[in-house]
C-alpha positions as CSV (number, residue, x, y, z in Angstrom):
1,M,-84.3,-7.8,1.3
2,K,-87.8,-9.8,1.4
3,F,-88.4,-11.5,4.3
4,K,-92.0,-13.1,5.9
5,R,-92.1,-14.2,8.6
6,T,-94.4,-17.4,9.6
7,E,-94.1,-18.1,13.2
8,S,-97.7,-17.8,15.1
9,F,-97.2,-14.7,17.4
10,R,-95.0,-12.0,17.6
11,H,-94.9,-9.9,21.6
12,I,-94.7,-5.9,20.7
13,F,-93.7,-5.0,23.5
14,E,-95.7,-1.0,25.2
15,N,-92.6,-0.8,26.9
16,R,-88.9,-2.2,25.7
17,I,-86.5,-4.1,27.2
18,T,-82.7,-2.9,26.7
19,S,-80.8,-5.8,25.5
20,K,-76.8,-6.5,25.5
21,Y,-75.8,-7.0,21.8
22,K,-72.5,-7.9,19.8
23,V,-71.9,-7.1,16.5
24,I,-71.0,-10.7,14.6
25,M,-69.2,-9.6,10.8
26,D,-67.3,-11.9,8.5
27,G,-66.5,-13.7,12.1
28,T,-65.0,-11.3,13.9
29,V,-67.0,-8.3,16.8
30,Q,-67.7,-5.3,15.8
31,D,-66.9,-2.5,17.3
32,F,-68.4,0.6,16.1
33,S,-67.2,3.9,17.3
34,S,-70.8,5.4,18.4
35,A,-72.1,2.2,19.3
36,S,-72.6,2.0,22.6
37,E,-73.3,-2.2,24.9
38,F,-77.2,-2.0,24.3
39,C,-80.1,-2.2,22.6
40,Q,-83.7,-1.9,22.9
41,L,-86.1,-4.9,21.7
42,V,-89.3,-3.8,20.1
43,D,-91.4,-7.0,19.3
44,L,-90.6,-10.6,19.1
45,S,-91.1,-14.3,19.1
46,P,-89.7,-18.2,19.6
47,S,-88.1,-16.9,16.3
48,G,-87.5,-13.6,15.5
49,A,-86.6,-10.4,17.0
50,R,-86.9,-6.5,16.0
51,I,-84.5,-4.3,18.2
52,A,-83.4,-0.8,17.8
53,L,-80.5,0.7,17.8
54,N,-79.6,4.4,16.8
55,D,-76.6,3.3,14.6
56,N,-76.7,2.1,11.6
57,L,-74.8,-1.0,10.5
58,P,-73.4,-1.5,7.5
59,I,-75.0,-5.1,6.3
60,E,-75.7,-4.0,3.1
61,G,-73.8,-7.5,0.6
62,K,-72.8,-8.7,3.5
63,V,-73.9,-11.6,6.6
64,C,-74.3,-9.4,9.9
65,V,-74.7,-12.2,13.0
66,I,-76.3,-10.1,16.1
67,E,-76.4,-11.8,19.2
68,L,-78.9,-10.4,22.4
69,L,-78.4,-11.5,26.6
70,F,-82.0,-9.9,27.8
71,V,-84.4,-11.1,30.9
72,L,-88.0,-10.9,29.6
73,H,-89.2,-11.8,33.0
74,A,-86.6,-13.6,35.7
75,K,-83.8,-16.3,33.4
76,P,-81.6,-14.6,31.3
77,I,-82.4,-15.1,27.9
78,A,-79.1,-16.1,24.8
79,V,-79.4,-15.9,21.5
80,H,-78.1,-15.3,18.7
81,G,-79.7,-14.6,14.5
82,E,-78.9,-13.0,11.3
83,V,-79.6,-9.5,10.2
84,K,-82.5,-10.2,7.3
85,W,-83.2,-5.9,6.9
86,K,-82.5,-2.8,8.6
87,R,-84.7,0.7,8.1
88,P,-84.5,3.7,9.5
89,A,-87.4,4.7,12.6
90,F,-87.7,8.2,14.4
91,G,-83.4,9.0,14.4
92,H,-82.2,5.0,14.9
93,Y,-82.5,2.0,13.2
94,H,-85.0,-0.6,13.4
95,Y,-83.7,-4.2,12.5
96,G,-84.9,-7.1,11.9
97,I,-83.3,-10.7,12.8
98,D,-84.1,-14.6,12.0
99,L,-83.5,-15.7,15.9
100,E,-81.3,-19.6,15.9
101,T,-82.5,-21.0,18.3
102,D,-83.8,-24.9,19.4
103,E,-86.6,-26.0,21.0
104,L,-85.4,-25.4,24.1
105,I,-84.7,-21.5,23.8
106,E,-88.1,-21.5,22.2
107,T,-89.9,-22.3,24.7
108,L,-87.5,-20.5,27.3
109,I,-89.7,-17.6,25.1
110,I,-92.4,-18.8,24.4
111,S,-92.6,-19.7,28.5
112,E,-91.2,-16.2,30.1
113,L,-94.0,-14.5,27.1
114,K,-96.3,-15.7,29.0
115,L,-94.9,-14.6,32.4
116,R,-94.4,-11.4,31.9
117,R,-97.9,-11.0,30.2
118,K,-99.1,-11.5,33.1
119,Q,-97.1,-9.5,35.0
120,E,-98.1,-6.8,33.2
121,I,-101.4,-8.2,33.5
122,I,-101.6,-7.9,37.5
123,D,-99.2,-4.2,37.5
124,K,-101.6,-2.8,34.7
125,K,-104.9,-3.9,37.8
126,Q,-103.1,-2.6,41.3
127,Q,-102.5,0.9,39.1
128,I,-106.7,1.1,39.1
């Protein structure tokens, strides 16, 4: 399954963000025996995300939706989106998510990413 991003930027996290998640397949929340309720955000844009999970979700040939709840800087953000791809990566799996967002959520993601980045720069300067 090929998928090309067209957004203007994608923020790759130096320190990954822990996110709460739920997997929904065929309209029902799935429970995987080894699944934690947390995943790691690898990167994020206003319309997409890449997450890291330990679990190999059986998404082939199915519509798989993932709900995410995370905090970038101060405000909690709740989004959901369809899984577009899966790749193995160093003992776990990366999943590409096409987020279903509106203008309000996209604006919130952008503003929280800006605030997070400003704080990261301040923190780095203080370490020097």
